PyMOL commands that place a pseudoatom at each C-alpha (Angstrom):
pseudoatom trace, name=CA, resn=PRO, resi=1, chain=A, elem=C, hetatm=0, pos=[110.701, 80.779, 92.666]
pseudoatom trace, name=CA, resn=TYR, resi=2, chain=A, elem=C, hetatm=0, pos=[113.723, 79.920, 94.744]
pseudoatom trace, name=CA, resn=HIS, resi=3, chain=A, elem=C, hetatm=0, pos=[113.232, 78.260, 98.107]
pseudoatom trace, name=CA, resn=VAL, resi=4, chain=A, elem=C, hetatm=0, pos=[116.005, 79.359, 100.429]
pseudoatom trace, name=CA, resn=MET, resi=5, chain=A, elem=C, hetatm=0, pos=[116.852, 78.124, 103.910]
pseudoatom trace, name=CA, resn=VAL, resi=6, chain=A, elem=C, hetatm=0, pos=[117.861, 80.966, 106.219]
pseudoatom trace, name=CA, resn=VAL, resi=7, chain=A, elem=C, hetatm=0, pos=[119.362, 80.026, 109.585]
pseudoatom trace, name=CA, resn=PHE, resi=8, chain=A, elem=C, hetatm=0, pos=[119.710, 82.746, 112.183]
pseudoatom trace, name=CA, resn=VAL, resi=9, chain=A, elem=C, hetatm=0, pos=[122.079, 81.620, 114.906]
pseudoatom trace, name=CA, resn=THR, resi=10, chain=A, elem=C, hetatm=0, pos=[121.509, 83.413, 118.181]
pseudoatom trace, name=CA, resn=ASN, resi=11, chain=A, elem=C, hetatm=0, pos=[123.778, 81.388, 120.449]
pseudoatom trace, name=CA, resn=GLU, resi=12, chain=A, elem=C, hetatm=0, pos=[127.481, 82.156, 120.135]
pseudoatom trace, name=CA, resn=SER, resi=13, chain=A, elem=C, hetatm=0, pos=[128.379, 78.542, 120.953]
pseudoatom trace, name=CA, resn=CYS, resi=14, chain=A, elem=C, hetatm=0, pos=[126.568, 77.369, 117.819]
pseudoatom trace, name=CA, resn=SER, resi=15, chain=A, elem=C, hetatm=0, pos=[127.948, 77.440, 114.310]
pseudoatom trace, name=CA, resn=GLY, resi=16, chain=A, elem=C, hetatm=0, pos=[127.645, 80.595, 112.211]
pseudoatom trace, name=CA, resn=ARG, resi=17, chain=A, elem=C, hetatm=0, pos=[124.870, 81.667, 109.869]
pseudoatom trace, name=CA, resn=LYS, resi=18, chain=A, elem=C, hetatm=0, pos=[124.442, 79.449, 106.833]
pseudoatom trace, name=CA, resn=VAL, resi=19, chain=A, elem=C, hetatm=0, pos=[122.213, 80.027, 103.852]
pseudoatom trace, name=CA, resn=ASN, resi=20, chain=A, elem=C, hetatm=0, pos=[121.513, 77.267, 101.340]
pseudoatom trace, name=CA, resn=ASN, resi=21, chain=A, elem=C, hetatm=0, pos=[119.942, 77.367, 97.928]
pseudoatom trace, name=CA, resn=THR, resi=22, chain=A, elem=C, hetatm=0, pos=[117.910, 74.205, 97.381]
pseudoatom trace, name=CA, resn=GLU, resi=23, chain=A, elem=C, hetatm=0, pos=[119.815, 73.584, 94.131]
pseudoatom trace, name=CA, resn=THR, resi=24, chain=A, elem=C, hetatm=0, pos=[123.354, 74.184, 95.350]
pseudoatom trace, name=CA, resn=ASP, resi=25, chain=A, elem=C, hetatm=0, pos=[125.199, 75.408, 98.437]
pseudoatom trace, name=CA, resn=GLN, resi=26, chain=A, elem=C, hetatm=0, pos=[126.539, 78.929, 98.081]
pseudoatom trace, name=CA, resn=SER, resi=27, chain=A, elem=C, hetatm=0, pos=[128.006, 81.509, 100.380]
pseudoatom trace, name=CA, resn=TRP, resi=28, chain=A, elem=C, hetatm=0, pos=[125.674, 84.142, 101.841]
pseudoatom trace, name=CA, resn=TRP, resi=29, chain=A, elem=C, hetatm=0, pos=[127.134, 86.886, 99.646]
pseudoatom trace, name=CA, resn=GLU, resi=30, chain=A, elem=C, hetatm=0, pos=[126.918, 84.851, 96.435]
pseudoatom trace, name=CA, resn=LEU, resi=31, chain=A, elem=C, hetatm=0, pos=[123.292, 84.040, 97.180]
pseudoatom trace, name=CA, resn=GLN, resi=32, chain=A, elem=C, hetatm=0, pos=[122.495, 87.647, 98.064]
pseudoatom trace, name=CA, resn=GLU, resi=33, chain=A, elem=C, hetatm=0, pos=[124.019, 88.794, 94.804]
pseudoatom trace, name=CA, resn=ARG, resi=34, chain=A, elem=C, hetatm=0, pos=[122.217, 86.142, 92.768]
pseudoatom trace, name=CA, resn=LEU, resi=35, chain=A, elem=C, hetatm=0, pos=[118.771, 86.650, 94.273]
pseudoatom trace, name=CA, resn=ASP, resi=36, chain=A, elem=C, hetatm=0, pos=[119.026, 90.339, 95.224]
pseudoatom trace, name=CA, resn=LEU, resi=37, chain=A, elem=C, hetatm=0, pos=[118.302, 89.700, 98.894]
pseudoatom trace, name=CA, resn=SER, resi=38, chain=A, elem=C, hetatm=0, pos=[118.910, 93.296, 99.908]
pseudoatom trace, name=CA, resn=LEU, resi=39, chain=A, elem=C, hetatm=0, pos=[115.297, 93.387, 101.085]
pseudoatom trace, name=CA, resn=LEU, resi=40, chain=A, elem=C, hetatm=0, pos=[115.680, 90.309, 103.295]
pseudoatom trace, name=CA, resn=HIS, resi=41, chain=A, elem=C, hetatm=0, pos=[116.043, 91.355, 106.929]
pseudoatom trace, name=CA, resn=ARG, resi=42, chain=A, elem=C, hetatm=0, pos=[115.439, 90.318, 110.507]
pseudoatom trace, name=CA, resn=GLU, resi=43, chain=A, elem=C, hetatm=0, pos=[112.976, 92.056, 112.768]
pseudoatom trace, name=CA, resn=GLY, resi=44, chain=A, elem=C, hetatm=0, pos=[113.333, 92.180, 116.537]
pseudoatom trace, name=CA, resn=GLY, resi=45, chain=A, elem=C, hetatm=0, pos=[114.829, 89.707, 119.030]
pseudoatom trace, name=CA, resn=GLY, resi=46, chain=A, elem=C, hetatm=0, pos=[116.779, 86.528, 118.744]
pseudoatom trace, name=CA, resn=SER, resi=47, chain=A, elem=C, hetatm=0, pos=[114.513, 84.456, 116.560]
pseudoatom trace, name=CA, resn=GLY, resi=48, chain=A, elem=C, hetatm=0, pos=[113.861, 87.177, 114.017]
pseudoatom trace, name=CA, resn=MET, resi=49, chain=A, elem=C, hetatm=0, pos=[111.282, 87.265, 111.285]
pseudoatom trace, name=CA, resn=VAL, resi=50, chain=A, elem=C, hetatm=0, pos=[112.034, 86.903, 107.611]
pseudoatom trace, name=CA, resn=ARG, resi=51, chain=A, elem=C, hetatm=0, pos=[110.486, 89.373, 105.184]
pseudoatom trace, name=CA, resn=VAL, resi=52, chain=A, elem=C, hetatm=0, pos=[110.761, 89.054, 101.439]
pseudoatom trace, name=CA, resn=SER, resi=53, chain=A, elem=C, hetatm=0, pos=[109.770, 90.897, 98.290]
pseudoatom trace, name=CA, resn=LYS, resi=54, chain=A, elem=C, hetatm=0, pos=[109.766, 90.201, 94.546]
pseudoatom trace, name=CA, resn=GLY, resi=55, chain=A, elem=C, hetatm=0, pos=[107.704, 87.013, 94.885]
pseudoatom trace, name=CA, resn=LYS, resi=56, chain=A, elem=C, hetatm=0, pos=[110.496, 84.790, 96.146]
pseudoatom trace, name=CA, resn=THR, resi=57, chain=A, elem=C, hetatm=0, pos=[109.591, 82.155, 98.723]
pseudoatom trace, name=CA, resn=PHE, resi=58, chain=A, elem=C, hetatm=0, pos=[111.704, 82.044, 101.883]
pseudoatom trace, name=CA, resn=GLN, resi=59, chain=A, elem=C, hetatm=0, pos=[111.395, 80.153, 105.126]
pseudoatom trace, name=CA, resn=ALA, resi=60, chain=A, elem=C, hetatm=0, pos=[113.225, 80.807, 108.385]
pseudoatom trace, name=CA, resn=TYR, resi=61, chain=A, elem=C, hetatm=0, pos=[114.956, 77.847, 109.994]
pseudoatom trace, name=CA, resn=LEU, resi=62, chain=A, elem=C, hetatm=0, pos=[115.787, 78.180, 113.662]
pseudoatom trace, name=CA, resn=ASP, resi=63, chain=A, elem=C, hetatm=0, pos=[119.224, 77.020, 114.699]
pseudoatom trace, name=CA, resn=ASN, resi=64, chain=A, elem=C, hetatm=0, pos=[119.864, 73.422, 115.677]
pseudoatom trace, name=CA, resn=CYS, resi=65, chain=A, elem=C, hetatm=0, pos=[121.312, 74.288, 119.080]
pseudoatom trace, name=CA, resn=HIS, resi=66, chain=A, elem=C, hetatm=0, pos=[117.957, 74.867, 120.766]
pseudoatom trace, name=CA, resn=ARG, resi=67, chain=A, elem=C, hetatm=0, pos=[114.728, 73.071, 121.418]
pseudoatom trace, name=CA, resn=ARG, resi=68, chain=A, elem=C, hetatm=0, pos=[112.048, 74.456, 119.142]
pseudoatom trace, name=CA, resn=TYR, resi=69, chain=A, elem=C, hetatm=0, pos=[108.399, 74.185, 118.203]
pseudoatom trace, name=CA, resn=SER, resi=70, chain=A, elem=C, hetatm=0, pos=[107.281, 73.358, 114.653]
pseudoatom trace, name=CA, resn=CYS, resi=71, chain=A, elem=C, hetatm=0, pos=[103.997, 73.239, 112.757]
pseudoatom trace, name=CA, resn=LEU, resi=72, chain=A, elem=C, hetatm=0, pos=[102.313, 69.872, 113.283]
pseudoatom trace, name=CA, resn=TYR, resi=73, chain=A, elem=C, hetatm=0, pos=[101.148, 69.689, 109.680]
pseudoatom trace, name=CA, resn=CYS, resi=74, chain=A, elem=C, hetatm=0, pos=[104.168, 70.774, 107.601]
pseudoatom trace, name=CA, resn=ARG, resi=75, chain=A, elem=C, hetatm=0, pos=[107.012, 70.875, 110.185]
pseudoatom trace, name=CA, resn=ALA, resi=76, chain=A, elem=C, hetatm=0, pos=[107.878, 74.525, 109.463]
pseudoatom trace, name=CA, resn=HIS, resi=77, chain=A, elem=C, hetatm=0, pos=[109.766, 76.004, 112.411]
pseudoatom trace, name=CA, resn=LEU, resi=78, chain=A, elem=C, hetatm=0, pos=[107.650, 78.314, 114.558]
pseudoatom trace, name=CA, resn=ALA, resi=79, chain=A, elem=C, hetatm=0, pos=[109.573, 79.308, 117.701]
pseudoatom trace, name=CA, resn=ASN, resi=80, chain=A, elem=C, hetatm=0, pos=[112.576, 78.590, 119.904]
pseudoatom trace, name=CA, resn=HIS, resi=81, chain=A, elem=C, hetatm=0, pos=[111.779, 77.305, 123.375]
pseudoatom trace, name=CA, resn=ASP, resi=82, chain=A, elem=C, hetatm=0, pos=[113.726, 80.334, 124.684]
pseudoatom trace, name=CA, resn=GLU, resi=83, chain=A, elem=C, hetatm=0, pos=[110.945, 82.563, 123.295]
pseudoatom trace, name=CA, resn=LEU, resi=84, chain=A, elem=C, hetatm=0, pos=[108.244, 80.808, 125.380]
pseudoatom trace, name=CA, resn=ILE, resi=85, chain=A, elem=C, hetatm=0, pos=[106.713, 83.131, 127.968]
pseudoatom trace, name=CA, resn=SER, resi=86, chain=A, elem=C, hetatm=0, pos=[103.892, 81.001, 129.390]
pseudoatom trace, name=CA, resn=LYS, resi=87, chain=A, elem=C, hetatm=0, pos=[102.156, 77.634, 128.985]
pseudoatom trace, name=CA, resn=SER, resi=88, chain=A, elem=C, hetatm=0, pos=[99.104, 78.819, 130.929]
pseudoatom trace, name=CA, resn=PHE, resi=89, chain=A, elem=C, hetatm=0, pos=[96.902, 80.122, 128.131]
pseudoatom trace, name=CA, resn=GLN, resi=90, chain=A, elem=C, hetatm=0, pos=[93.649, 78.928, 126.639]
pseudoatom trace, name=CA, resn=GLY, resi=91, chain=A, elem=C, hetatm=0, pos=[93.084, 78.947, 122.892]
pseudoatom trace, name=CA, resn=SER, resi=92, chain=A, elem=C, hetatm=0, pos=[89.821, 78.483, 121.057]
pseudoatom trace, name=CA, resn=GLN, resi=93, chain=A, elem=C, hetatm=0, pos=[90.486, 74.733, 120.783]
pseudoatom trace, name=CA, resn=GLY, resi=94, chain=A, elem=C, hetatm=0, pos=[92.367, 74.000, 124.004]
pseudoatom trace, name=CA, resn=ARG, resi=95, chain=A, elem=C, hetatm=0, pos=[95.680, 74.769, 125.680]
pseudoatom trace, name=CA, resn=ALA, resi=96, chain=A, elem=C, hetatm=0, pos=[97.946, 77.383, 124.147]
pseudoatom trace, name=CA, resn=TYR, resi=97, chain=A, elem=C, hetatm=0, pos=[101.405, 78.852, 124.703]
pseudoatom trace, name=CA, resn=LEU, resi=98, chain=A, elem=C, hetatm=0, pos=[102.390, 82.524, 124.713]
pseudoatom trace, name=CA, resn=PHE, resi=99, chain=A, elem=C, hetatm=0, pos=[105.575, 83.338, 122.772]
pseudoatom trace, name=CA, resn=ASN, resi=100, chain=A, elem=C, hetatm=0, pos=[107.649, 86.496, 122.621]
pseudoatom trace, name=CA, resn=SER, resi=101, chain=A, elem=C, hetatm=0, pos=[108.458, 85.980, 118.931]
pseudoatom trace, name=CA, resn=VAL, resi=102, chain=A, elem=C, hetatm=0, pos=[107.715, 83.462, 116.189]
pseudoatom trace, name=CA, resn=VAL, resi=103, chain=A, elem=C, hetatm=0, pos=[108.851, 82.777, 112.613]
pseudoatom trace, name=CA, resn=ASN, resi=104, chain=A, elem=C, hetatm=0, pos=[107.176, 81.527, 109.451]
pseudoatom trace, name=CA, resn=VAL, resi=105, chain=A, elem=C, hetatm=0, pos=[103.763, 82.901, 110.358]
pseudoatom trace, name=CA, resn=GLY, resi=106, chain=A, elem=C, hetatm=0, pos=[101.469, 85.301, 108.562]
pseudoatom trace, name=CA, resn=CYS, resi=107, chain=A, elem=C, hetatm=0, pos=[99.089, 87.688, 110.246]
pseudoatom trace, name=CA, resn=GLY, resi=108, chain=A, elem=C, hetatm=0, pos=[95.483, 88.386, 109.352]
pseudoatom trace, name=CA, resn=PRO, resi=109, chain=A, elem=C, hetatm=0, pos=[93.674, 91.668, 110.021]
pseudoatom trace, name=CA, resn=ALA, resi=110, chain=A, elem=C, hetatm=0, pos=[93.313, 92.829, 113.615]
pseudoatom trace, name=CA, resn=GLU, resi=111, chain=A, elem=C, hetatm=0, pos=[89.875, 92.658, 115.210]
pseudoatom trace, name=CA, resn=GLU, resi=112, chain=A, elem=C, hetatm=0, pos=[88.507, 93.226, 118.688]
pseudoatom trace, name=CA, resn=ARG, resi=113, chain=A, elem=C, hetatm=0, pos=[87.611, 90.095, 120.645]
pseudoatom trace, name=CA, resn=VAL, resi=114, chain=A, elem=C, hetatm=0, pos=[86.430, 89.518, 124.175]
pseudoatom trace, name=CA, resn=LEU, resi=115, chain=A, elem=C, hetatm=0, pos=[88.780, 86.860, 125.558]
pseudoatom trace, name=CA, resn=LEU, resi=116, chain=A, elem=C, hetatm=0, pos=[88.907, 85.284, 129.018]
pseudoatom trace, name=CA, resn=THR, resi=117, chain=A, elem=C, hetatm=0, pos=[91.023, 88.205, 130.249]
pseudoatom trace, name=CA, resn=GLY, resi=118, chain=A, elem=C, hetatm=0, pos=[88.953, 90.977, 128.686]
pseudoatom trace, name=CA, resn=LEU, resi=119, chain=A, elem=C, hetatm=0, pos=[88.765, 92.947, 125.457]
pseudoatom trace, name=CA, resn=HIS, resi=120, chain=A, elem=C, hetatm=0, pos=[91.813, 92.749, 123.146]
pseudoatom trace, name=CA, resn=ALA, resi=121, chain=A, elem=C, hetatm=0, pos=[92.635, 93.634, 119.558]
pseudoatom trace, name=CA, resn=VAL, resi=122, chain=A, elem=C, hetatm=0, pos=[94.048, 90.437, 118.048]
pseudoatom trace, name=CA, resn=ALA, resi=123, chain=A, elem=C, hetatm=0, pos=[95.018, 89.160, 114.606]
pseudoatom trace, name=CA, resn=ASP, resi=124, chain=A, elem=C, hetatm=0, pos=[94.848, 85.498, 113.656]
pseudoatom trace, name=CA, resn=ILE, resi=125, chain=A, elem=C, hetatm=0, pos=[98.206, 83.975, 112.750]
pseudoatom trace, name=CA, resn=TYR, resi=126, chain=A, elem=C, hetatm=0, pos=[98.726, 81.147, 110.301]
pseudoatom trace, name=CA, resn=CYS, resi=127, chain=A, elem=C, hetatm=0, pos=[101.604, 78.983, 109.112]
pseudoatom trace, name=CA, resn=GLU, resi=128, chain=A, elem=C, hetatm=0, pos=[103.156, 80.590, 106.027]
pseudoatom trace, name=CA, resn=SER, resi=129, chain=A, elem=C, hetatm=0, pos=[103.973, 77.172, 104.623]
pseudoatom trace, name=CA, resn=CYS, resi=130, chain=A, elem=C, hetatm=0, pos=[100.683, 75.233, 104.924]
pseudoatom trace, name=CA, resn=LYS, resi=131, chain=A, elem=C, hetatm=0, pos=[98.311, 78.143, 105.762]
pseudoatom trace, name=CA, resn=THR, resi=132, chain=A, elem=C, hetatm=0, pos=[96.905, 76.434, 108.898]
pseudoatom trace, name=CA, resn=THR, resi=133, chain=A, elem=C, hetatm=0, pos=[95.545, 78.873, 111.498]
pseudoatom trace, name=CA, resn=LEU, resi=134, chain=A, elem=C, hetatm=0, pos=[97.763, 78.466, 114.566]
pseudoatom trace, name=CA, resn=GLY, resi=135, chain=A, elem=C, hetatm=0, pos=[96.510, 81.066, 117.039]
pseudoatom trace, name=CA, resn=TRP, resi=136, chain=A, elem=C, hetatm=0, pos=[96.678, 84.858, 117.236]
pseudoatom trace, name=CA, resn=LYS, resi=137, chain=A, elem=C, hetatm=0, pos=[98.850, 87.877, 117.867]
pseudoatom trace, name=CA, resn=TYR, resi=138, chain=A, elem=C, hetatm=0, pos=[97.936, 90.376, 120.565]
pseudoatom trace, name=CA, resn=GLU, resi=139, chain=A, elem=C, hetatm=0, pos=[97.945, 93.749, 118.822]
pseudoatom trace, name=CA, resn=GLN, resi=140, chain=A, elem=C, hetatm=0, pos=[96.460, 95.772, 121.709]
pseudoatom trace, name=CA, resn=ALA, resi=141, chain=A, elem=C, hetatm=0, pos=[95.290, 95.122, 125.246]
pseudoatom trace, name=CA, resn=TYR, resi=142, chain=A, elem=C, hetatm=0, pos=[92.826, 97.598, 126.702]
pseudoatom trace, name=CA, resn=GLU, resi=143, chain=A, elem=C, hetatm=0, pos=[93.382, 96.805, 130.383]
pseudoatom trace, name=CA, resn=ASN, resi=144, chain=A, elem=C, hetatm=0, pos=[96.656, 97.875, 132.021]
pseudoatom trace, name=CA, resn=SER, resi=145, chain=A, elem=C, hetatm=0, pos=[97.164, 94.458, 133.610]
pseudoatom trace, name=CA, resn=GLN, resi=146, chain=A, elem=C, hetatm=0, pos=[97.134, 92.863, 130.140]
pseudoatom trace, name=CA, resn=LYS, resi=147, chain=A, elem=C, hetatm=0, pos=[99.537, 95.253, 128.364]
pseudoatom trace, name=CA, resn=TYR, resi=148, chain=A, elem=C, hetatm=0, pos=[102.423, 92.745, 128.646]
pseudoatom trace, name=CA, resn=LYS, resi=149, chain=A, elem=C, hetatm=0, pos=[100.708, 90.661, 125.931]
pseudoatom trace, name=CA, resn=GLU, resi=150, chain=A, elem=C, hetatm=0, pos=[100.941, 93.336, 123.242]
pseudoatom trace, name=CA, resn=GLY, resi=151, chain=A, elem=C, hetatm=0, pos=[103.058, 92.164, 120.322]
pseudoatom trace, name=CA, resn=LYS, resi=152, chain=A, elem=C, hetatm=0, pos=[103.141, 88.595, 121.670]
pseudoatom trace, name=CA, resn=PHE, resi=153, chain=A, elem=C, hetatm=0, pos=[101.854, 85.428, 119.988]
pseudoatom trace, name=CA, resn=ILE, resi=154, chain=A, elem=C, hetatm=0, pos=[99.529, 82.623, 121.051]
pseudoatom trace, name=CA, resn=ILE, resi=155, chain=A, elem=C, hetatm=0, pos=[99.999, 79.236, 119.387]
pseudoatom trace, name=CA, resn=GLU, resi=156, chain=A, elem=C, hetatm=0, pos=[97.576, 76.469, 120.258]
pseudoatom trace, name=CA, resn=VAL, resi=157, chain=A, elem=C, hetatm=0, pos=[99.278, 73.289, 121.469]
pseudoatom trace, name=CA, resn=ASN, resi=158, chain=A, elem=C, hetatm=0, pos=[97.289, 71.045, 119.121]
pseudoatom trace, name=CA, resn=HIS, resi=159, chain=A, elem=C, hetatm=0, pos=[98.877, 72.792, 116.090]
pseudoatom trace, name=CA, resn=MET, resi=160, chain=A, elem=C, hetatm=0, pos=[102.563, 72.374, 116.995]
pseudoatom trace, name=CA, resn=ILE, resi=161, chain=A, elem=C, hetatm=0, pos=[105.119, 69.732, 117.900]
pseudoatom trace, name=CA, resn=LYS, resi=162, chain=A, elem=C, hetatm=0, pos=[108.265, 69.814, 119.982]
pseudoatom trace, name=CA, resn=ASP, resi=163, chain=A, elem=C, hetatm=0, pos=[111.259, 69.507, 117.713]
pseudoatom trace, name=CA, resn=ASN, resi=164, chain=A, elem=C, hetatm=0, pos=[115.040, 69.063, 118.119]
pseudoatom trace, name=CA, resn=GLY, resi=165, chain=A, elem=C, hetatm=0, pos=[116.633, 68.073, 121.417]
pseudoatom trace, name=CA, resn=TRP, resi=166, chain=A, elem=C, hetatm=0, pos=[113.664, 67.471, 123.732]
pseudoatom trace, name=CA, resn=ASP, resi=167, chain=A, elem=C, hetatm=0, pos=[114.745, 63.905, 124.667]
for i in range(1, 167): cmd.bond("trace and resi %d" % i, "trace and resi %d" % (i + 1))
show_as sticks, trace
zoom trace
């Protein structure tokens, strides 16, 4: 399968979108034509999520203009710092961050769990590249005060690194 780098640029001061084939650089349209990427699309906000069909392997790369978080084990990009909502969460293995959106993660089945803030329906999330469990996605919150978490993602701090421009 082809491995394609997809860069979604969300800051107008950064350079435009660039897509590379690992064998040779090509324009976006040439690559789309060659690999039939009509089913490749972004979902939601600035970071976007990459979806693929036909068994091709794709990975989202966040733009180089922002600080970002990456998987500790394989360095796959996970989230832009701009998508961070809170650093005040507790994961099953320690501190965790709440993000509005993430990339390069897969989602397991939703299940009900009693967390520190009450009953929630959550789905474990894992790195699409190395398959490491990173945290969970809040699918549903049953208490009104917790509804803001729905559709958001928890990534445990011990599974990610700060990447690009943190100095």
